[in-house]
N, C-alpha and C positions, 0 to 999 in steps of 0.2 A: 588537628584539622585546620587548614588554612585555605583561604579563597584561591581557587585555580591551581592548587597544588595537586599534581597527579598522584594516583594510587596504583599499586601493583595489580596485575590481573588476578592474582589469587584472592586478594582482599575484595576486589570488585565482585567476584563470583560469590564469595561468602555473604557480602552485604545484599546482593541481589537475591540470593536464595533465602536469606533471613526474612526479607519482606514477605515472600510467598508463605513461609512458615507461619509468620505472625498473622497474615491474612486468613489462612485456612484455620488457624487456631481460634480466631475471633468468630469465624463462620461456624465452626463446630460448637463453640460455646453458646452462640445465639440459638442454634437449632436444637442441639441435644439438651440444652438447658430449658427449653420451652419458651424462650423469649419471643420466638417467631413461629407462627403456625406453619406446619408442613405444606398447607395449601398455597402459601405465598413464597416459601423458601424451603426447598428440600435440604436435608443434611448431606454432608460429603459422602458418607457411605452409601446412602440410597442413590445419590447421583452416580457413583461409580458402578453400582449394580445395574442401574438402568442403562448406563453407557455400554456395559458389557453385553447386555441383552440386545441393545441396538446393533452392536457390531456383529454378534454371533447369530442372531435370529431374525433381524429386520433389515438386512442388506444395507446397513448404514455406510459400509465401505464404499459402495457404489455412489451414494449421495456425496461422500467426501470427494471422490474422484471427479464427479461432475462439477462440484463447486470449484475445485482447484483448476479444472480445465477452463471454466468461465473466467476466473480471475486472471489466469495467465494469458488467455486469449485476448481479453479486452485490454490488458496492460500492454501486451506486445503490439497490438494494432495502434494504440495511442503512442507508444514510444517510437515506432517506425515512422509515423507521420510527424510527430512533434520534433524529433531530432533534426532533420534537415530544415524544417520551417523555423525552428528556434535559432539554429545556427545562422540562417540567412537573415533573420530579423536582427540578430546581434551584430552581424558583420556589415550589413548595408542599411543605413538609416532610412532611405526611401521605402524599403520593404517593411521596416519597423513602423514607419508612419502610416503605411497602408493597412497593416494587419493589427497593430497594437490596440487601437480603440475597440475593435470588435472582440479581440481576445480578452481584453480587460473587462469588457461588458459581460461576456459569456461566462467568465470564471466565477461570477457572483450568482449565476443562476443555479438553483438547486437541481441536481440531476434527477431526483425523485419526481420533480414536477413534470418531467418529460415522459413519464411512464404511460399516461393515456395516449399521447401522440405516438410513442414508439410501438404500442400495441396496435394502433391503427395502421402504422406504416409497415411494421415488420412482423405483426402477429405476436403470438405468445411463445414462439420457439427460441432457439439459441441466439438468433440474430438480435432479438430485443434485449436480451440480457447482456450480450457483448457490447451492444450500442450504449447501454446505460453505464457500464463500467468505463467505456471509452469517454463518454461525456464527462463523467466525474473526474477523470484523470488528465485528459488531454490539455485543456486550456491553461490550467495552472502550470503544467509541465512545460508547455511552449514558452510561457512568459519567463519562467525561471531560467530556462536554457538561454533565452535571448539576453537576459540581464547578465548572466554569467559570461557569455561570449563577449558582450559589449563592454565588460569591465576588464578585459585583458590589459595587462600593463602596457602603457604607451611606449615605454622605452624599448620593449621587445619588438613592437610593431615598427618603430623608427629604425631600430637596428636591422631588422629584416629588409626594409626598403633600402637602406644604405648598402646592403650586400647584394642588391639587385633582384630581390624576390618580386614576382608578379602577384597580382591580386589573388588568383586562384591558388597559387602556392602559399601565399600568406595564410589563407584560411586553412589549408591542409596541413601546413607545417608549423604554424604559430598559434592561430586562434583555437583550433580544435584541440591540439595537444595540451595547450595551457589551461583550457577550461575542462578537459576531460575528467579530472578527479572530482571536481564539484558537480559536473553533469551526472557522474555516476551516483553521487549522493542524492541528487534530485530524483533520479530513477528509483532509487531505494525508497525514498519518501512516497513517490507516486504509486509504487507497489503496495505500500501501506494503505493509501487512499482506496485503491482498487478493492482491498479486502473489506473496507468499511461499507462499500456500496453493494457488495455481493448479496447481502441479506435482503436489501431493498429490491434488488433485481429478481430474487427468488420468491418474494412474498406473493407475487401475483402471477398466476398462470404457469406455475412450475409444477412438474410432476416428479421432480427429483432435486437433490441438493440439500445442503444443510438448512438453508432458509425454509425450504418446503417442510422438512421435518419439524422445525421450530414452530411453523404455523399450525401444523397438525397437532403438535403437543399443546399449544395454547388452547385449542378447542377442548382438549381433555383435561386442562388444568394440570398437566404433567410438568411441574416446574423442574423436576429432576432431569428430564430429557432436554428441556430448554437450556438449563445450565450446562449440561454436558455438551450440547451443540455449540454454545457460546465459547466454552473452554477449548473445544477442538479448533474452532476458528482462530482463537488467540494463540494456541500452540503452533498451528501451521504457519500463521503469520509471523510469529516470533522466529521460528526456524528459518523461514524464507528471508527474514530481515538479517539474521545472523549470517546466513549463507551469502547474501548480497554484500554484507559488510566485509566478510572474509575475502570474497572475490575482489572487492575494491582495494583491499590492503595488498593483495598479491599483484594486481595490475598497476597500482600507483603507490609504491612504497615511499617515494619521496614526499608525497602529500602528507603521509602520516608523520614523517620526521619534521615537517614544517609546522606542525600544530603544537 
């Protein structure tokens, strides 16, 4: 094992799986061995049985669908607005100078602090939840896209101007294609942030969703259901991340070879 030395995909899968095996083993040892009270931490088998009950008898599939819809909806809205704004900020310094102070200020504001205002402005329906995920994802995404576009290699820009490319064509043919692989990675990260905000969005005023189920389970001290809900979010988030990564590899194979 040497620093920065790549490993094969098979070994990567084995090592990644090994961590989860060790983690579940320690969890089982702590709960079945009586080191932790079931009131505070349910054992893996009880968690699985409760999860099956949630899925087959308590319409938890609908809650999962609502949560996925909210995450994807908020993320797509943030991406659709952040992409053109970030590209313009990266390409044109006056636009960056106008927007960057506000964007930098806003990205440090905790999205959860906006919940009271969002409830006043949008009620407790879907708009409030989408808006919270939007706020949690948008500002960081804009800034990262702007930095990526602004860091385009100057030799490529000068070569394009030498060949007679106009400003609009420079953005379309040089800046955006050159930054596209890294922008795609930024979008993948932003989708992860959206998943972290969904529980906060569903804790207040929600009648469905995984966060709603977790809140109800907390009142009943049902740690088995809480853990199952958390694991479901993690699994869906991991699958979406892997799907995003695979899509990026197919769209931008040259970026993978350059790493």
